[in-house]
C-alpha positions in Angstrom: 21.3 0.0 -23.9 19.5 1.5 -20.9 19.8 0.0 -17.4 17.7 2.3 -15.3 16.7 1.7 -11.7 17.9 -1.9 -11.9 21.4 -2.0 -10.6 20.5 -1.6 -6.9 18.8 -5.1 -7.1 22.1 -6.8 -7.9 24.4 -7.7 -5.0 27.8 -6.1 -5.3 29.5 -9.5 -5.8 27.6 -9.7 -9.1 28.6 -6.2 -10.5 31.8 -7.2 -12.3 30.1 -10.1 -14.1 27.0 -8.0 -14.9 29.1 -5.2 -16.5 31.0 -7.8 -18.5 27.8 -9.4 -19.8 26.4 -5.9 -20.8 29.6 -4.9 -22.4 29.7 -8.1 -24.5 26.2 -7.2 -25.9 27.2 -3.7 -27.2 28.2 -3.2 -30.8 31.2 -1.0 -31.6 30.3 2.6 -30.7 27.3 1.2 -28.7 26.5 2.9 -25.5 25.4 1.7 -22.1 23.5 4.1 -19.8 23.4 3.0 -16.2 21.8 4.5 -13.2 23.1 3.8 -9.7 20.8 4.4 -6.7 22.2 5.6 -3.5 20.1 5.4 -0.4 17.4 3.2 1.0 15.1 1.1 -1.2 11.5 -0.1 -0.7 11.1 -2.5 2.2 9.6 -5.2 0.1 12.6 -5.2 -2.4 16.2 -5.6 -1.5 18.4 -2.6 -2.4 22.2 -3.1 -2.5 24.8 -0.3 -2.5 26.7 0.5 -5.7 30.2 2.0 -5.7 30.3 4.2 -8.8 34.2 4.2 -8.9 34.2 0.4 -8.8 31.6 0.2 -11.6 33.7 2.5 -13.7 36.7 0.3 -13.1 34.8 -2.8 -14.0 33.5 -1.2 -17.2 37.1 -0.2 -18.2 38.3 -3.7 -17.5 35.4 -4.9 -19.8 36.7 -2.6 -22.6 34.2 0.3 -22.2 35.1 4.0 -22.0 33.3 6.4 -19.7 31.7 9.1 -21.7 29.6 10.9 -19.0 29.0 10.8 -15.2 26.4 12.9 -13.4 24.9 13.0 -10.0 21.3 13.8 -9.4 18.7 13.9 -6.6 15.7 11.7 -7.0 12.7 13.1 -9.0 10.3 11.5 -6.5 9.6 13.7 -3.4 9.4 10.6 -1.1 12.9 9.5 -2.2 14.2 13.1 -1.8 12.9 13.0 1.7 14.9 9.8 2.3 17.9 11.5 0.7 18.0 9.1 -2.3 20.4 10.2 -5.0 21.5 8.7 -8.3 24.7 8.5 -10.3 24.2 8.3 -14.0 27.0 6.7 -16.1 27.3 6.5 -19.8 29.9 4.1 -21.3 30.8 3.5 -25.0 32.4 0.5 -26.6 35.2 1.9 -28.8 
């Protein structure tokens, strides 16, 4: 399951529940790939911060195992100019 460039639109108070819902939809050995945006968003769309450590903890509580974590700068020059970075997380349901 891919959740790419979506998470920043969820308020942090919804992160635990959202991870639980996604975890429940995974089959055994299913994987969830999640990108977390760090930095400002578009003025017309709300962009909320995401704490990667907290997301990892919520996923663990939901029965998922962290398989990969990577940090990356944005591929878009405008976002790089704004210092937007991303954290990529891959979880697996055992």
